[in-house]
Backbone atoms as SQL, in Angstrom:
CREATE TABLE atoms (id INTEGER PRIMARY KEY, chain TEXT, resi INTEGER, resn TEXT, atom TEXT, x REAL, y REAL, z REAL);
INSERT INTO atoms VALUES
  (1, 'A', 1, 'MET', 'N', 39.194, 5.771, -17.493),
  (2, 'A', 1, 'MET', 'CA', 37.846, 5.253, -17.427),
  (3, 'A', 1, 'MET', 'C', 37.693, 4.272, -16.265),
  (4, 'A', 2, 'ILE', 'N', 38.682, 3.438, -16.065),
  (5, 'A', 2, 'ILE', 'CA', 38.636, 2.468, -14.981),
  (6, 'A', 2, 'ILE', 'C', 38.670, 3.180, -13.633),
  (7, 'A', 3, 'VAL', 'N', 39.424, 4.245, -13.561),
  (8, 'A', 3, 'VAL', 'CA', 39.507, 5.005, -12.307),
  (9, 'A', 3, 'VAL', 'C', 38.150, 5.617, -11.975),
  (10, 'A', 4, 'GLY', 'N', 37.473, 6.136, -12.974),
  (11, 'A', 4, 'GLY', 'CA', 36.159, 6.734, -12.750),
  (12, 'A', 4, 'GLY', 'C', 35.139, 5.703, -12.309),
  (13, 'A', 5, 'MET', 'N', 35.118, 4.544, -12.967),
  (14, 'A', 5, 'MET', 'CA', 34.183, 3.484, -12.592),
  (15, 'A', 5, 'MET', 'C', 34.515, 2.936, -11.209),
  (16, 'A', 6, 'GLY', 'N', 35.790, 2.827, -10.917),
  (17, 'A', 6, 'GLY', 'CA', 36.208, 2.359, -9.590),
  (18, 'A', 6, 'GLY', 'C', 35.804, 3.333, -8.507),
  (19, 'A', 7, 'THR', 'N', 35.935, 4.614, -8.799),
  (20, 'A', 7, 'THR', 'CA', 35.545, 5.641, -7.829),
  (21, 'A', 7, 'THR', 'C', 34.047, 5.579, -7.555),
  (22, 'A', 8, 'VAL', 'N', 33.245, 5.445, -8.591),
  (23, 'A', 8, 'VAL', 'CA', 31.794, 5.351, -8.423),
  (24, 'A', 8, 'VAL', 'C', 31.443, 4.110, -7.622),
  (25, 'A', 9, 'PHE', 'N', 32.079, 2.998, -7.919),
  (26, 'A', 9, 'PHE', 'CA', 31.815, 1.752, -7.201),
  (27, 'A', 9, 'PHE', 'C', 32.148, 1.905, -5.721),
  (28, 'A', 10, 'VAL', 'N', 33.289, 2.479, -5.420),
  (29, 'A', 10, 'VAL', 'CA', 33.700, 2.663, -4.022),
  (30, 'A', 10, 'VAL', 'C', 32.730, 3.592, -3.300),
  (31, 'A', 11, 'ILE', 'N', 32.330, 4.665, -3.940),
  (32, 'A', 11, 'ILE', 'CA', 31.404, 5.611, -3.308),
  (33, 'A', 11, 'ILE', 'C', 30.057, 4.950, -3.052),
  (34, 'A', 12, 'LEU', 'N', 29.567, 4.150, -4.004),
  (35, 'A', 12, 'LEU', 'CA', 28.298, 3.459, -3.798),
  (36, 'A', 12, 'LEU', 'C', 28.386, 2.466, -2.641),
  (37, 'A', 13, 'ILE', 'N', 29.490, 1.734, -2.528),
  (38, 'A', 13, 'ILE', 'CA', 29.673, 0.808, -1.419),
  (39, 'A', 13, 'ILE', 'C', 29.710, 1.577, -0.100),
  (40, 'A', 14, 'LEU', 'N', 30.366, 2.728, -0.071),
  (41, 'A', 14, 'LEU', 'CA', 30.394, 3.557, 1.140),
  (42, 'A', 14, 'LEU', 'C', 28.986, 4.030, 1.517),
  (43, 'A', 15, 'ILE', 'N', 28.230, 4.462, 0.538),
  (44, 'A', 15, 'ILE', 'CA', 26.869, 4.941, 0.813),
  (45, 'A', 15, 'ILE', 'C', 26.021, 3.809, 1.375),
  (46, 'A', 16, 'ILE', 'N', 26.107, 2.622, 0.796),
  (47, 'A', 16, 'ILE', 'CA', 25.317, 1.480, 1.270),
  (48, 'A', 16, 'ILE', 'C', 25.688, 1.137, 2.705),
  (49, 'A', 17, 'ASN', 'N', 26.979, 1.037, 2.985),
  (50, 'A', 17, 'ASN', 'CA', 27.412, 0.659, 4.333),
  (51, 'A', 17, 'ASN', 'C', 27.105, 1.740, 5.367),
  (52, 'A', 18, 'LEU', 'N', 27.265, 3.001, 4.992),
  (53, 'A', 18, 'LEU', 'CA', 26.922, 4.076, 5.927),
  (54, 'A', 18, 'LEU', 'C', 25.421, 4.120, 6.192),
  (55, 'A', 19, 'SER', 'N', 24.621, 3.823, 5.178),
  (56, 'A', 19, 'SER', 'CA', 23.172, 3.786, 5.380),
  (57, 'A', 19, 'SER', 'C', 22.788, 2.664, 6.334),
  (58, 'A', 20, 'LYS', 'N', 23.393, 1.496, 6.164),
  (59, 'A', 20, 'LYS', 'CA', 23.120, 0.388, 7.077),
  (60, 'A', 20, 'LYS', 'C', 23.532, 0.734, 8.502),
  (61, 'A', 21, 'LEU', 'N', 24.689, 1.385, 8.642),
  (62, 'A', 21, 'LEU', 'CA', 25.163, 1.793, 9.964),
  (63, 'A', 21, 'LEU', 'C', 24.213, 2.809, 10.600),
  (64, 'A', 22, 'MET', 'N', 23.718, 3.743, 9.795),
  (65, 'A', 22, 'MET', 'CA', 22.793, 4.741, 10.300),
  (66, 'A', 22, 'MET', 'C', 21.479, 4.091, 10.742),
  (67, 'A', 23, 'ILE', 'N', 20.992, 3.108, 9.987),
  (68, 'A', 23, 'ILE', 'CA', 19.765, 2.408, 10.356),
  (69, 'A', 23, 'ILE', 'C', 19.954, 1.689, 11.685),
  (70, 'A', 24, 'LEU', 'N', 21.080, 1.013, 11.856),
  (71, 'A', 24, 'LEU', 'CA', 21.349, 0.329, 13.123),
  (72, 'A', 24, 'LEU', 'C', 21.413, 1.310, 14.290),
  (73, 'A', 25, 'ALA', 'N', 22.059, 2.455, 14.076),
  (74, 'A', 25, 'ALA', 'CA', 22.184, 3.454, 15.142),
  (75, 'A', 25, 'ALA', 'C', 20.817, 4.012, 15.521),
  (76, 'A', 26, 'VAL', 'N', 20.010, 4.327, 14.542),
  (77, 'A', 26, 'VAL', 'CA', 18.687, 4.884, 14.834),
  (78, 'A', 26, 'VAL', 'C', 17.831, 3.865, 15.564),
  (79, 'A', 27, 'ASN', 'N', 17.902, 2.596, 15.175),
  (80, 'A', 27, 'ASN', 'CA', 17.109, 1.566, 15.839),
  (81, 'A', 27, 'ASN', 'C', 17.554, 1.351, 17.276),
  (82, 'A', 28, 'LYS', 'N', 18.830, 1.554, 17.579),
  (83, 'A', 28, 'LYS', 'CA', 19.285, 1.423, 18.968),
  (84, 'A', 28, 'LYS', 'C', 18.883, 2.641, 19.794),
  (85, 'A', 29, 'ILE', 'N', 18.933, 3.819, 19.199),
  (86, 'A', 29, 'ILE', 'CA', 18.610, 5.051, 19.928),
  (87, 'A', 29, 'ILE', 'C', 17.108, 5.173, 20.147),
  (88, 'A', 30, 'ALA', 'N', 16.338, 4.952, 19.102),
  (89, 'A', 30, 'ALA', 'CA', 14.884, 5.116, 19.187),
  (90, 'A', 30, 'ALA', 'C', 14.211, 3.885, 18.596),
  (91, 'A', 31, 'PRO', 'N', 14.113, 2.805, 19.385),
  (92, 'A', 31, 'PRO', 'CA', 13.470, 1.604, 18.841),
  (93, 'A', 31, 'PRO', 'C', 11.989, 1.837, 18.575),
  (94, 'A', 32, 'GLU', 'N', 11.464, 1.068, 17.651),
  (95, 'A', 32, 'GLU', 'CA', 10.061, 1.205, 17.288),
  (96, 'A', 32, 'GLU', 'C', 9.190, 0.738, 18.446),
  (97, 'A', 33, 'GLU', 'N', 8.199, 1.548, 18.776),
  (98, 'A', 33, 'GLU', 'CA', 7.307, 1.206, 19.872),
  (99, 'A', 33, 'GLU', 'C', 6.291, 0.176, 19.415),
  (100, 'A', 34, 'ALA', 'N', 5.956, -0.716, 20.330),
  (101, 'A', 34, 'ALA', 'CA', 4.930, -1.712, 20.017),
  (102, 'A', 34, 'ALA', 'C', 3.579, -1.007, 19.952),
  (103, 'A', 35, 'PRO', 'N', 2.756, -1.368, 18.996),
  (104, 'A', 35, 'PRO', 'CA', 1.447, -0.710, 18.904),
  (105, 'A', 35, 'PRO', 'C', 0.598, -1.025, 20.131),
  (106, 'A', 36, 'LYS', 'N', -0.090, -0.016, 20.603),
  (107, 'A', 36, 'LYS', 'CA', -0.955, -0.187, 21.768),
  (108, 'A', 36, 'LYS', 'C', -2.246, -0.872, 21.345),
  (109, 'A', 37, 'LYS', 'N', -2.695, -1.781, 22.179),
  (110, 'A', 37, 'LYS', 'CA', -3.961, -2.446, 21.899),
  (111, 'A', 37, 'LYS', 'C', -5.093, -1.502, 22.265),
  (112, 'A', 38, 'SER', 'N', -5.926, -1.235, 21.301),
  (113, 'A', 38, 'SER', 'CA', -7.041, -0.339, 21.558),
  (114, 'A', 38, 'SER', 'C', -8.286, -1.157, 21.885),
  (115, 'A', 39, 'VAL', 'N', -9.109, -0.563, 22.690),
  (116, 'A', 39, 'VAL', 'CA', -10.365, -1.207, 23.039),
  (117, 'A', 39, 'VAL', 'C', -11.342, -0.930, 21.908),
  (118, 'A', 40, 'GLU', 'N', -11.827, -1.987, 21.294),
  (119, 'A', 40, 'GLU', 'CA', -12.736, -1.808, 20.167),
  (120, 'A', 40, 'GLU', 'C', -14.163, -1.664, 20.669),
  (121, 'A', 41, 'ALA', 'N', -14.777, -0.594, 20.236),
  (122, 'A', 41, 'ALA', 'CA', -16.171, -0.373, 20.594),
  (123, 'A', 41, 'ALA', 'C', -17.054, -1.133, 19.614),
  (124, 'A', 42, 'ALA', 'N', -18.279, -1.296, 19.979),
  (125, 'A', 42, 'ALA', 'CA', -19.225, -1.961, 19.086),
  (126, 'A', 42, 'ALA', 'C', -19.378, -1.117, 17.827),
  (127, 'A', 43, 'PRO', 'N', -19.409, -1.758, 16.667),
  (128, 'A', 43, 'PRO', 'CA', -19.517, -0.981, 15.437),
  (129, 'A', 43, 'PRO', 'C', -20.826, -0.197, 15.386),
  (130, 'A', 44, 'ALA', 'N', -20.706, 1.033, 14.929),
  (131, 'A', 44, 'ALA', 'CA', -21.886, 1.884, 14.821),
  (132, 'A', 44, 'ALA', 'C', -22.762, 1.402, 13.662),
  (133, 'A', 45, 'ALA', 'N', -24.034, 1.517, 13.836),
  (134, 'A', 45, 'ALA', 'CA', -24.967, 1.076, 12.803),
  (135, 'A', 45, 'ALA', 'C', -24.942, 2.050, 11.632),
  (136, 'A', 46, 'ILE', 'N', -25.078, 1.506, 10.455),
  (137, 'A', 46, 'ILE', 'CA', -25.120, 2.329, 9.251),
  (138, 'A', 46, 'ILE', 'C', -26.582, 2.556, 8.902),
  (139, 'A', 47, 'ALA', 'N', -26.905, 3.774, 8.546),
  (140, 'A', 47, 'ALA', 'CA', -28.282, 4.120, 8.209),
  (141, 'A', 47, 'ALA', 'C', -28.757, 3.265, 7.030),
  (142, 'A', 48, 'PRO', 'N', -29.999, 2.842, 7.073),
  (143, 'A', 48, 'PRO', 'CA', -30.519, 1.975, 6.001),
  (144, 'A', 48, 'PRO', 'C', -30.431, 2.598, 4.612),
  (145, 'A', 49, 'ASN', 'N', -30.632, 3.912, 4.523),
  (146, 'A', 49, 'ASN', 'CA', -30.559, 4.544, 3.203),
  (147, 'A', 49, 'ASN', 'C', -29.120, 4.568, 2.672),
  (148, 'A', 50, 'VAL', 'N', -28.154, 4.694, 3.563),
  (149, 'A', 50, 'VAL', 'CA', -26.757, 4.665, 3.144),
  (150, 'A', 50, 'VAL', 'C', -26.387, 3.251, 2.688),
  (151, 'A', 51, 'GLU', 'N', -26.842, 2.257, 3.439),
  (152, 'A', 51, 'GLU', 'CA', -26.572, 0.870, 3.068),
  (153, 'A', 51, 'GLU', 'C', -27.182, 0.547, 1.700),
  (154, 'A', 52, 'ALA', 'N', -28.389, 1.014, 1.457),
  (155, 'A', 52, 'ALA', 'CA', -29.047, 0.779, 0.173),
  (156, 'A', 52, 'ALA', 'C', -28.281, 1.465, -0.963),
  (157, 'A', 53, 'ALA', 'N', -27.778, 2.668, -0.703),
  (158, 'A', 53, 'ALA', 'CA', -27.018, 3.391, -1.726),
  (159, 'A', 53, 'ALA', 'C', -25.718, 2.665, -2.054),
  (160, 'A', 54, 'ILE', 'N', -25.057, 2.135, -1.034),
  (161, 'A', 54, 'ILE', 'CA', -23.813, 1.394, -1.251),
  (162, 'A', 54, 'ILE', 'C', -24.084, 0.137, -2.070),
  (163, 'A', 55, 'LYS', 'N', -25.120, -0.591, -1.706),
  (164, 'A', 55, 'LYS', 'CA', -25.462, -1.818, -2.435),
  (165, 'A', 55, 'LYS', 'C', -25.837, -1.507, -3.884),
  (166, 'A', 56, 'ALA', 'N', -26.567, -0.411, -4.116),
  (167, 'A', 56, 'ALA', 'CA', -26.958, -0.040, -5.474),
  (168, 'A', 56, 'ALA', 'C', -25.727, 0.327, -6.309),
  (169, 'A', 57, 'ALA', 'N', -24.803, 1.060, -5.704),
  (170, 'A', 57, 'ALA', 'CA', -23.595, 1.452, -6.432),
  (171, 'A', 57, 'ALA', 'C', -22.751, 0.239, -6.792),
  (172, 'A', 58, 'ILE', 'N', -22.625, -0.696, -5.866),
  (173, 'A', 58, 'ILE', 'CA', -21.835, -1.899, -6.141),
  (174, 'A', 58, 'ILE', 'C', -22.503, -2.743, -7.213),
  (175, 'A', 59, 'SER', 'N', -23.823, -2.840, -7.181),
  (176, 'A', 59, 'SER', 'CA', -24.513, -3.656, -8.187),
  (177, 'A', 59, 'SER', 'C', -24.390, -3.042, -9.579),
  (178, 'A', 60, 'GLN', 'N', -24.247, -1.717, -9.674),
  (179, 'A', 60, 'GLN', 'CA', -24.059, -1.086, -10.982),
  (180, 'A', 60, 'GLN', 'C', -22.649, -1.309, -11.504),
  (181, 'A', 61, 'VAL', 'N', -21.671, -1.258, -10.606),
  (182, 'A', 61, 'VAL', 'CA', -20.276, -1.409, -11.023),
  (183, 'A', 61, 'VAL', 'C', -19.938, -2.871, -11.281),
  (184, 'A', 62, 'ALA', 'N', -20.371, -3.745, -10.377),
  (185, 'A', 62, 'ALA', 'CA', -20.069, -5.170, -10.502),
  (186, 'A', 62, 'ALA', 'C', -21.353, -5.958, -10.276),
  (187, 'A', 63, 'PRO', 'N', -22.092, -6.243, -11.331),
  (188, 'A', 63, 'PRO', 'CA', -23.404, -6.891, -11.180),
  (189, 'A', 63, 'PRO', 'C', -23.351, -8.259, -10.502),
  (190, 'A', 64, 'LYS', 'N', -22.252, -8.985, -10.625),
  (191, 'A', 64, 'LYS', 'CA', -22.156, -10.307, -10.024),
  (192, 'A', 64, 'LYS', 'C', -21.708, -10.264, -8.562),
  (193, 'A', 65, 'ALA', 'N', -21.305, -9.102, -8.081),
  (194, 'A', 65, 'ALA', 'CA', -20.826, -8.983, -6.710),
  (195, 'A', 65, 'ALA', 'C', -21.997, -9.006, -5.726),
  (196, 'A', 66, 'MET', 'N', -21.720, -9.498, -4.530),
  (197, 'A', 66, 'MET', 'CA', -22.756, -9.555, -3.512),
  (198, 'A', 66, 'MET', 'C', -22.198, -8.929, -2.212),
  (199, 'A', 67, 'VAL', 'N', -22.933, -8.014, -1.632),
  (200, 'A', 67, 'VAL', 'CA', -22.532, -7.380, -0.392),
  (201, 'A', 67, 'VAL', 'C', -23.012, -8.239, 0.760),
  (202, 'A', 68, 'THR', 'N', -22.060, -8.727, 1.565),
  (203, 'A', 68, 'THR', 'CA', -22.435, -9.566, 2.696),
  (204, 'A', 68, 'THR', 'C', -22.482, -8.803, 3.996),
  (205, 'A', 69, 'SER', 'N', -21.606, -7.792, 4.129),
  (206, 'A', 69, 'SER', 'CA', -21.638, -6.971, 5.336),
  (207, 'A', 69, 'SER', 'C', -20.992, -5.625, 5.052),
  (208, 'A', 70, 'ILE', 'N', -21.437, -4.642, 5.782),
  (209, 'A', 70, 'ILE', 'CA', -20.885, -3.294, 5.693),
  (210, 'A', 70, 'ILE', 'C', -20.543, -2.858, 7.098),
  (211, 'A', 71, 'LYS', 'N', -19.273, -2.529, 7.312),
  (212, 'A', 71, 'LYS', 'CA', -18.835, -2.105, 8.643),
  (213, 'A', 71, 'LYS', 'C', -18.283, -0.701, 8.571),
  (214, 'A', 72, 'LYS', 'N', -18.644, 0.105, 9.518),
  (215, 'A', 72, 'LYS', 'CA', -18.147, 1.471, 9.589),
  (216, 'A', 72, 'LYS', 'C', -16.812, 1.424, 10.305),
  (217, 'A', 73, 'GLY', 'N', -15.829, 2.026, 9.732),
  (218, 'A', 73, 'GLY', 'CA', -14.566, 1.903, 10.429),
  (219, 'A', 73, 'GLY', 'C', -13.573, 2.862, 10.054);
C-alpha cells in the first residue's frame, strides 16, 4: 500500500514539475504579445425606440434601478 501511494505521489510531483517546465518553455518560445492600442471611434447613437425598450425592460426587472447611460459596444 505504501509503495502504491508513494508511486502516485512521485508521479504527481513529476507531472507538476513537467507542467511548470513546459509553461516556462512555451513562454520563452512564444511570449504573449502586448495588446495593440486601438483607435476608438465615437460611439454610435442608439435609436430612441431601442433606448426606450431597454429602459422599459430594466424597469420591469428591477423597478428601483435607474439607467444613466447606454453605450453601443
